[in-house]
C-alpha positions in Angstrom: 7.9 -24.4 11.9 7.4 -20.6 11.5 4.2 -19.4 9.8 4.4 -18.5 6.1 4.8 -14.8 5.5 1.6 -13.1 4.3 1.5 -10.3 1.7 -1.7 -8.3 0.9 -2.1 -6.5 -2.4 -4.3 -3.5 -3.0 -5.1 -1.8 -6.2 -7.9 0.2 -7.9 -8.4 -0.4 -11.6 -11.6 -1.2 -13.5 -9.9 -3.2 -16.2 -8.7 -6.7 -15.2 -6.6 -6.8 -18.3 -4.8 -3.5 -17.5 -1.1 -3.2 -17.1 -1.7 -2.2 -13.5 -3.4 -5.4 -12.7 -0.9 -7.4 -14.8 1.9 -5.9 -12.6 0.1 -6.9 -9.5 -0.4 -10.4 -10.8 3.2 -10.8 -11.8 4.4 -9.8 -8.4 1.9 -11.9 -6.5 2.6 -15.0 -8.7 6.4 -14.6 -8.1 5.7 -14.5 -4.3 3.4 -17.4 -4.4 6.0 -19.5 -6.2 8.4 -18.7 -3.3 5.9 -20.2 -0.8 4.5 -16.8 0.4 0.8 -16.5 1.2 -0.8 -13.8 -1.0 -4.2 -12.1 -0.8 -5.4 -9.3 -3.1 -8.2 -6.8 -3.5 -9.1 -4.6 -6.4 -11.2 -1.8 -5.0 -12.6 -1.0 -8.5 -14.3 -4.4 -8.6 -14.7 -5.4 -5.0 -17.7 -4.8 -2.7 -15.9 -2.6 -0.3 -17.3 1.0 -0.3 -14.6 3.6 -0.5 -16.9 6.5 0.3 -16.4 8.1 3.7 -19.9 8.5 4.9 -22.0 9.2 8.1 -21.0 6.0 10.0 -17.4 6.7 9.4 -17.8 10.3 10.6 -19.6 9.1 13.7 -16.8 6.7 14.5 -14.2 9.5 14.0 -16.1 11.8 16.3 -16.6 9.1 18.9 -12.8 8.5 18.9 -12.1 12.2 19.4 -14.6 12.4 22.3 -12.9 9.4 24.0 -15.9 7.1 23.5 -15.8 3.4 22.9 -14.1 2.2 19.8 -16.5 0.7 17.2 -16.2 0.3 13.5 -18.4 -0.6 10.5 -18.0 -4.3 9.8 -16.5 -3.8 6.4 -13.8 -1.5 7.8 -13.1 -4.0 10.6 -12.7 -6.8 8.0 -10.1 -4.7 6.1 -8.1 -4.0 9.3 -8.1 -7.7 10.2 -6.6 -8.4 6.8 -3.8 -5.9 7.5 -3.2 -7.3 11.0 -2.7 -10.8 9.5 -0.2 -9.5 6.9 3.5 -8.8 7.1 3.6 -6.7 3.9 1.2 -4.4 2.1 1.8 -3.9 -1.7 -0.1 -1.0 -3.2 0.0 -1.1 -7.1 -1.7 1.9 -8.7 -1.8 4.1 -11.8 -0.9 7.7 -11.1 -4.0 9.9 -11.3 -3.4 13.6 -11.3 -0.1 13.2 -9.5 -1.6 11.1 -6.7 -3.5 7.9 -5.8 -6.7 6.9 -7.6 -9.7 8.2 -5.6 -10.8 4.7 -4.5 -7.4 4.0 -2.9 -7.6 7.3 -1.1 -11.1 6.5 0.0 -9.9 3.1 1.4 -7.3 5.0 3.4 -9.9 7.5 4.7 -12.1 4.7 5.9 -9.7 2.0 7.0 -6.9 3.9 8.7 -9.0 4.9 11.7 -8.1 6.7 14.9 -7.5 4.3 17.7 -6.2 1.7 15.3 -3.9 3.3 12.7 -3.1 6.4 14.7 -3.7 8.0 18.0 -2.8 5.1 20.3 -0.8 6.0 23.5 1.4 3.2 24.9 4.3 3.6 27.3 4.2 7.4 26.9 4.4 7.4 23.1 2.0 7.4 20.2 1.8 4.3 18.1 -0.6 2.2 16.0 -1.6 -1.3 15.1 0.4 -1.0 11.8 3.9 -0.9 13.2 4.8 -4.4 12.0 3.6 -3.8 8.5 6.1 -3.0 5.7 4.6 -1.1 2.7 5.6 -1.3 -0.9 4.2 1.4 -3.1 4.2 0.7 -6.9 3.0 3.6 -9.0 2.7 3.3 -12.7 3.6 6.6 -14.3 2.7 7.9 -17.7 6.0 9.8 -18.3 9.7 9.5 -17.5 11.1 10.5 -14.1 12.5 13.7 -15.4 9.0 15.2 -15.9 8.0 14.3 -12.4 11.2 15.8 -10.9 11.0 19.0 -13.0 7.6 19.8 -11.6 8.1 18.4 -8.1 5.4 15.8 -8.5 7.5 12.9 -7.2 8.5 14.8 -4.1 4.9 15.9 -3.5 3.6 12.3 -3.8 6.2 10.8 -1.6 5.8 13.4 1.0 2.0 13.1 1.1 1.7 9.3 0.9 4.9 8.1 2.6 5.2 10.7 5.4 1.6 12.0 5.6 -0.1 8.5 5.6 2.2 5.6 6.2 4.7 7.6 8.4 1.9 9.0 10.4 0.5 5.5 11.0 3.9 4.2 12.2 4.3 1.5 9.6 7.7 -0.3 9.8 9.0 1.0 6.5 7.7 2.4 3.2 9.5 1.6 -0.1 8.7 3.1 -3.6 9.2 1.2 -6.9 8.3 3.6 -9.6 7.4 2.2 -13.0 8.3 5.0 -15.3 6.5 5.5 -18.7 4.9 2.2 -18.0 2.4 2.0 -20.9 5.0 2.7 -23.5 7.3 -0.1 -22.1 5.0 -2.8 -20.9 7.5 -5.7 -21.1 10.1 -3.7 -19.3 7.5 -2.8 -16.7 6.6 -6.5 -16.2 10.3 -7.4 -15.9 10.6 -4.8 -13.1 7.6 -6.4 -11.4 9.4 -9.8 -11.5 12.5 -8.2 -10.0 10.4 -6.6 -7.2 8.8 -10.0 -6.4 12.2 -11.6 -6.1 13.4 -8.8 -3.8 10.3 -9.0 -1.5 10.6 -12.8 -1.4 14.3 -12.6 -0.5 13.8 -10.1 2.2 10.9 -12.1 3.7 12.9 -15.3 3.6 15.6 -13.8 5.9 13.1 -11.9 8.1 14.4 -8.5 6.9 12.2 -6.4 4.7 12.7 -4.4 2.6 16.1 -4.2 1.1 15.3 -2.9 -2.4 18.3 -1.1 -4.0 17.8 2.6 -4.5 18.5 2.7 -8.3 16.9 4.7 -11.0 13.6 2.8 -10.7 13.6 2.0 -7.0 13.6 4.5 -4.2 13.5 3.5 -0.5 13.7 5.5 2.6 
């Protein structure tokens, strides 16, 4: 019998009753009801430090100098979670047209050289994240037209999809935008239910993701 798929959720919101956390919970509950193993971490309330500090810098310099690979234990634990997962779902409120600082700090610390990037195998550059599919679920405070008028959506998708998850060779990155989320909480939660169903369906057939590229979902 094949192992159950594993999905890891990541967010950063200090209010456990927030719409952001509610969206995460709705997606995770939908997946669990389909027999999928789910883990989750809220960086705003967890013990993981998201500040890139001296030990992280020392590790980065050691990698550039070709020295032995070593990692702070908390970073290694986060990487092991990703290695055990098939899917990473990042649910976040849009802060100044980007990720919340704690999520960016998690990426600064966890996506290290020699693991998430900079590995040479068979004459090409790869990483330990190639089997991981990433779903990004941003909760926006306006409609899509405002983001598109000012270029915010293109900027975010370029930075995060190409600059982070493309650079780390993840299998695929899919966006599910929750537009004007706070004004339409019930609609937003319904979209979360639909996303859970899509992820579960894709995992059940070993093909992920296959989210339709409609007005709320954008996949590349």
